[in-house]
C-alpha positions as CSV (number, residue, x, y, z in Angstrom):
1,M,34.7,4.8,7.3
2,N,33.0,7.4,5.3
3,I,29.5,6.6,3.6
4,T,27.9,8.9,1.3
5,L,24.0,8.7,0.3
6,P,23.2,10.7,-2.8
7,L,19.4,11.7,-2.9
8,I,17.6,13.4,-5.6
9,G,14.3,13.6,-3.8
10,V,13.3,14.2,-0.1
11,E,9.6,13.6,-0.5
12,K,7.8,12.2,2.7
13,Y,7.7,8.7,1.2
14,G,8.4,5.2,2.9
15,G,11.5,4.8,0.8
16,I,13.1,8.0,2.1
17,R,12.1,7.2,5.8
18,V,13.9,3.7,5.3
19,L,17.1,5.4,4.0
20,C,17.0,7.9,6.9
21,E,16.9,5.0,9.5
22,V,19.6,3.2,7.7
23,A,21.9,6.2,7.8
24,N,20.9,6.8,11.5
25,Y,21.8,3.2,12.4
26,L,25.1,3.3,10.6
27,Q,26.1,6.6,12.3
28,T,25.4,5.1,15.8
29,K,27.6,2.2,14.8
30,G,30.4,4.6,14.4
31,Y,30.5,5.2,10.8
32,S,30.6,8.8,9.3
33,V,27.6,9.3,7.2
34,Q,26.9,12.2,4.7
35,I,23.8,12.8,2.7
36,V,23.9,14.6,-0.6
37,I,20.5,16.1,-1.5
38,L,19.2,18.0,-4.5
39,N,17.4,21.3,-3.8
40,A,16.9,20.9,-0.1
41,D,18.8,21.4,3.0
42,R,16.9,19.0,5.3
43,L,15.0,15.9,5.3
44,P,11.4,15.1,6.3
45,F,12.3,12.6,8.8
46,N,14.4,12.6,11.9
47,I,18.2,12.4,11.2
48,H,21.0,11.6,13.7
49,P,22.7,14.9,14.7
50,G,26.1,13.4,13.6
51,I,25.0,12.9,9.9
52,K,26.4,15.8,7.6
53,I,23.8,17.1,5.1
54,L,25.4,18.5,1.9
55,P,22.8,20.5,-0.2
56,V,23.2,20.9,-3.9
57,L,21.0,23.8,-5.1
58,F,20.2,24.4,-8.9
59,L,17.2,25.7,-10.7
60,K,14.9,24.9,-8.0
61,R,11.6,26.5,-9.5
62,Y,12.2,25.1,-13.2
63,P,11.3,21.4,-13.2
64,R,11.7,21.5,-17.0
65,F,15.3,21.7,-16.6
66,R,15.3,18.2,-14.7
67,F,17.9,16.7,-17.1
68,L,20.3,19.8,-16.3
69,Q,19.6,19.5,-12.7
70,L,20.5,15.6,-12.7
71,L,23.8,16.4,-14.5
72,Y,24.8,19.3,-12.5
73,F,24.0,17.0,-9.2
74,S,26.4,14.4,-10.8
75,I,29.2,16.8,-11.3
76,S,28.6,18.4,-8.1
77,L,29.0,15.1,-6.2
78,L,32.5,14.7,-7.9
79,F,33.6,18.2,-7.1
80,L,32.3,18.0,-3.3
81,N,34.8,15.0,-3.0
82,T,33.0,13.7,-0.1
83,K,36.1,11.1,0.4
84,A,33.5,8.4,0.4
85,D,34.8,4.8,1.2
86,V,31.3,3.7,0.3
87,I,28.6,5.3,-1.9
88,L,25.1,4.0,-1.4
89,S,22.6,4.7,-4.1
90,N,18.9,3.9,-4.0
91,Y,17.5,5.0,-7.3
92,Y,18.4,4.2,-10.9
93,I,19.5,7.7,-11.6
94,T,21.7,8.0,-8.6
95,C,23.1,4.6,-9.4
96,Y,24.6,6.1,-12.4
97,T,25.8,9.2,-10.5
98,S,27.4,6.8,-7.9
99,F,29.1,4.9,-10.6
100,L,30.5,7.9,-12.1
101,Y,31.7,8.8,-8.6
102,T,33.6,5.4,-8.4
103,L,35.4,5.9,-11.8
104,F,37.1,9.0,-10.3
105,Y,37.6,7.7,-6.9
106,R,38.6,4.1,-7.6
107,K,38.8,3.2,-4.0
108,C,35.1,3.7,-3.5
109,R,32.9,0.9,-3.0
110,H,29.3,1.1,-4.8
111,L,26.3,-0.3,-3.1
112,Y,23.1,-0.4,-4.9
113,Y,20.1,-0.4,-2.3
114,I,17.0,-1.2,-4.5
115,Q,13.7,-0.8,-2.9
116,A,11.4,-1.5,-5.9
117,Y,11.7,-3.0,-9.3
118,E,11.6,0.3,-11.0
119,A,11.6,-1.1,-14.5
120,N,7.9,-1.7,-13.8
121,W,7.3,1.8,-12.6
122,V,8.3,3.8,-15.6
123,Q,6.4,3.9,-18.9
124,N,8.9,5.6,-21.2
125,P,10.7,2.9,-23.1
126,L,14.0,4.9,-22.9
127,L,13.8,5.2,-19.2
128,K,12.8,1.5,-18.8
129,G,15.9,0.7,-20.7
130,L,18.0,3.0,-18.4
131,V,16.5,1.4,-15.3
132,T,17.3,-2.2,-16.6
133,L,20.8,-1.1,-17.5
134,S,21.5,0.2,-14.1
135,Y,21.1,-3.2,-12.8
136,R,24.3,-4.2,-14.8
137,I,26.4,-1.4,-13.6
138,P,29.3,-2.8,-11.3
139,S,28.0,-2.6,-7.7
140,D,27.1,-4.7,-4.8
141,I,23.2,-5.3,-5.1
142,I,21.1,-4.9,-1.9
143,V,17.1,-5.6,-2.2
144,V,14.6,-5.2,0.4
145,A,12.7,-8.3,-0.8
146,R,13.8,-11.4,-2.4
147,W,11.5,-11.2,-5.4
148,I,13.3,-7.9,-6.5
149,G,16.5,-9.7,-6.4
150,E,15.3,-12.4,-8.5
151,K,14.1,-9.9,-11.1
152,V,17.3,-7.9,-11.0
153,S,19.3,-11.1,-11.4
154,E,17.6,-11.9,-14.7
155,S,19.5,-8.8,-16.1
156,N,22.8,-9.0,-14.3
157,K,23.2,-12.7,-13.3
158,K,24.7,-11.4,-10.1
159,P,24.1,-12.4,-6.4
160,F,22.2,-10.1,-4.3
161,C,21.8,-9.4,-0.4
162,V,18.4,-9.3,1.1
163,I,17.8,-6.7,3.7
164,N,14.1,-6.2,4.8
165,N,12.7,-2.9,5.6
166,C,12.2,-2.4,9.3
167,I,10.1,-0.2,11.6
168,N,10.9,2.0,14.6
169,H,9.2,0.1,17.4
170,A,9.1,2.8,19.8
171,V,6.7,4.5,17.5
172,F,4.7,1.8,15.6
173,C,3.6,-0.4,18.6
174,S,0.4,-1.6,20.0
175,K,-1.0,0.0,23.1
176,N,-4.1,-2.3,23.3
177,I,-5.9,-4.6,21.0
178,A,-9.3,-4.1,22.3
179,K,-12.3,-4.2,20.2
180,K,-12.8,-1.0,18.0
181,S,-15.6,1.2,18.6
182,K,-16.6,1.5,15.2
183,S,-15.6,0.1,11.7
184,I,-12.9,2.1,10.2
185,I,-10.9,0.8,6.9
186,S,-7.5,2.7,6.5
187,L,-5.3,2.7,3.4
188,N,-2.7,4.9,1.9
189,G,-3.9,7.4,-0.7
190,T,-2.0,7.7,-3.9
191,W,-2.9,7.7,-7.6
192,A,0.1,5.8,-8.8
193,P,-1.1,3.0,-11.0
194,L,0.7,0.1,-9.5
195,K,-0.7,1.1,-6.0
196,G,-4.2,-0.1,-6.9
197,F,-6.0,2.7,-5.1
198,S,-8.6,3.1,-7.8
199,L,-9.3,-0.6,-7.5
200,F,-10.0,-0.2,-3.8
201,L,-12.5,2.8,-4.4
202,E,-14.5,0.4,-6.5
203,A,-14.5,-2.1,-3.9
204,S,-15.4,0.5,-1.3
205,K,-18.8,1.3,-3.3
206,E,-19.7,-2.4,-2.9
207,I,-18.9,-2.4,0.7
208,L,-21.1,0.5,1.3
209,T,-24.2,-1.0,-0.3
210,I,-23.9,-3.6,2.3
211,N,-23.0,-1.5,5.3
212,N,-23.1,2.3,4.9
213,S,-21.8,2.9,8.4
214,I,-18.3,2.2,7.5
215,S,-15.7,4.8,7.4
216,F,-12.7,5.0,5.0
217,N,-9.6,6.8,6.2
218,I,-7.3,7.8,3.2
219,L,-3.8,8.4,4.7
220,T,-1.4,10.5,2.6
221,S,1.5,12.8,2.6
222,Q,0.7,14.3,-0.7
223,P,-0.7,17.8,0.0
224,K,-2.8,18.0,-3.2
225,F,-4.4,14.5,-2.9
226,Q,-8.1,14.6,-3.5
227,L,-10.9,12.3,-4.3
228,P,-13.5,12.6,-6.9
229,E,-16.7,14.4,-5.8
230,E,-18.7,11.2,-6.0
231,Y,-16.8,9.9,-2.9
232,G,-18.8,11.6,-0.1
233,E,-18.9,11.6,3.9
234,N,-17.8,8.1,4.4
235,Y,-14.3,9.0,3.1
236,N,-11.8,11.0,5.2
237,I,-8.5,12.3,3.7
238,L,-6.0,12.5,6.6
239,R,-2.4,13.8,6.5
240,P,-0.7,12.9,9.6
241,K,1.8,15.5,10.8
242,D,4.3,12.8,12.0
243,D,5.0,9.1,12.6
244,L,3.2,9.3,16.2
245,E,0.1,10.6,14.6
246,L,0.3,8.0,11.8
247,A,0.7,5.1,14.3
248,L,-2.4,6.5,16.2
249,L,-4.5,6.2,13.0
250,Y,-3.2,2.7,12.3
251,S,-4.3,1.7,15.9
252,E,-7.7,3.2,15.7
253,S,-8.4,1.4,12.5
254,T,-10.4,-2.0,12.4
255,V,-8.5,-3.1,9.2
256,F,-5.6,-1.8,7.1
257,V,-5.7,-2.5,3.4
258,N,-2.9,-2.6,0.8
259,P,-4.4,-3.0,-2.5
260,A,-1.2,-2.6,-4.5
261,L,-0.6,-4.5,-7.7
262,E,3.1,-4.6,-6.9
263,E,5.1,-3.6,-3.9
264,G,8.8,-3.6,-3.5
265,F,8.3,-4.3,0.2
266,G,5.0,-2.8,1.4
267,L,6.3,-1.2,4.7
268,P,2.7,0.4,5.7
269,A,1.1,-3.0,6.2
270,L,4.1,-4.0,8.4
271,E,3.5,-0.9,10.4
272,A,-0.2,-1.4,10.7
273,M,0.5,-4.9,12.0
274,A,3.0,-3.6,14.8
275,C,0.1,-1.3,15.7
276,G,-2.2,-4.1,16.4
277,T,-4.3,-3.6,13.4
278,P,-5.5,-6.6,11.2
279,V,-4.2,-6.4,7.6
280,I,-5.6,-7.3,4.1
281,T,-3.0,-7.3,1.3
282,T,-2.6,-8.2,-2.2
283,D,0.1,-10.9,-3.0
284,N,2.1,-8.0,-4.4
285,G,5.5,-9.6,-4.1
286,G,7.0,-7.6,-1.3
287,C,4.5,-8.8,1.4
288,R,5.7,-12.4,1.0
289,E,8.6,-11.2,3.4
290,Y,6.2,-11.1,6.2
291,A,2.6,-11.8,5.4
292,V,0.9,-15.2,5.8
293,H,-2.5,-15.9,4.8
294,M,-4.9,-16.5,7.7
295,F,-2.2,-16.3,10.2
296,N,-1.2,-12.6,10.3
297,S,-3.2,-11.2,7.3
298,L,-5.6,-12.1,4.5
299,I,-3.9,-12.2,1.1
300,I,-5.8,-11.6,-2.0
301,K,-5.2,-11.7,-5.7
302,P,-3.8,-8.4,-7.0
303,G,-6.5,-6.5,-9.0
304,S,-9.4,-8.7,-7.7
305,I,-12.2,-6.4,-6.5
306,P,-14.5,-9.4,-5.5
307,Q,-11.8,-11.0,-3.4
308,M,-11.2,-7.5,-1.7
309,V,-14.9,-7.3,-1.0
310,D,-15.2,-10.6,0.3
311,S,-12.2,-10.3,2.6
312,L,-13.2,-7.2,4.0
313,L,-16.8,-8.2,4.8
314,L,-15.2,-11.4,6.5
315,L,-12.9,-9.6,8.5
316,L,-15.4,-6.9,9.8
317,S,-17.8,-9.5,10.8
318,N,-15.4,-11.9,12.4
319,E,-14.0,-10.5,15.8
320,E,-12.2,-13.9,16.4
321,L,-10.2,-13.6,13.2
322,Q,-9.4,-10.0,13.8
323,L,-8.0,-10.9,17.1
324,T,-5.9,-13.7,15.7
325,L,-4.5,-11.5,12.8
326,C,-3.9,-8.8,15.3
327,K,-1.8,-10.9,17.8
328,N,0.2,-12.9,15.1
329,G,0.8,-9.6,13.3
330,I,2.4,-8.0,16.3
331,K,4.7,-11.0,16.8
332,T,5.5,-11.0,13.1
333,A,6.4,-7.2,13.1
334,S,8.6,-7.5,16.2
335,R,11.1,-9.5,14.2
336,F,11.8,-6.6,11.8
337,N,14.3,-4.5,13.7
338,W,17.3,-2.9,12.2
339,E,19.8,-4.6,14.7
340,N,18.9,-7.8,13.2
341,K,18.1,-7.1,9.7
342,L,21.3,-4.8,8.9
343,A,23.7,-7.5,9.9
344,P,24.5,-8.2,6.1
345,L,25.2,-4.7,5.5
346,L,27.7,-4.4,8.3
347,T,29.3,-7.5,7.0
348,L,29.6,-5.8,3.6
349,L,31.1,-2.7,5.1
350,S,33.5,-4.6,7.4
351,A,34.9,-6.4,4.1
352,T,35.2,-3.0,2.5
353,D,37.2,-1.7,5.5
354,A,39.4,-4.8,5.5
355,G,40.3,-4.6,2.0
356,K,41.0,-0.9,2.2
357,A,43.5,-1.8,5.2
358,S,45.1,-4.6,3.1
359,R,45.9,-2.0,0.5
360,K,47.7,0.4,2.7
């Protein structure tokens, strides 16, 4: 069976990492996987050598022609004729591209792999309408968290399949859970409004008025990410070169914080758990798939700076609580592996294979 994944972006983000790992897993299960990508000939994460990469190059240096790029990408996918039995889209734009493909190649099945409720992430009313409309396009809906499926169902009234994101346990694992030598608070650095990073910075100011020896590690893959000048020597911007370095930074942290107002899933918090790091997370939707308050994490109200400050001070001062969250977090993270979580996807693909055979 041939499976095609169309990608219009190959940035070093968690969503792309997940798709690469899904593609790798499917290739190891005997499926033939092809990834069609716009303006790139490689991906920022490791890819199984058997996966075929098909680049589509067009006006790379002219972002003002974005619409033409996307139109060209859609047409190119048709003319490439990847002979896909299944096309797996993960973004509202590639959802339209994939739907167009299934109109020309009627035997192809469309799976829409939704990793975030994108209608909340776009501001333009027209784009918001296009996102909502994409949920009604004929496809099998796969979501990474139940709350996304429930929101999407408000638009399409269709059933959905939940396939949680997973982690590479060979990389994200706990070497030891000993007491940390100093207090380090880590989190991902991004200015996307729903990620809540600016709220965390406000909370960090209050923390430093109580304990100015704390260090804040801002983890980012964005080369141009910077902090305002007022944030001085207590703040470190770190750009891990690979997952091994990222896992080490998780392990060295006293606590990992996810201050997001909304998350599709919130993979970094689960990675930090796997590395033996206590987690504080907002009740952002996605974390409900794995986070349990006072068991493996501290859960706070989204947008609440006082709760963030209080939870950080509590955790930094309570070694017994740190150890409890750490041990239970490791156990929780161990359940999130692709062999278990991708079983529903394999069932969908088997049904597609069986249907194709019956039509011959």
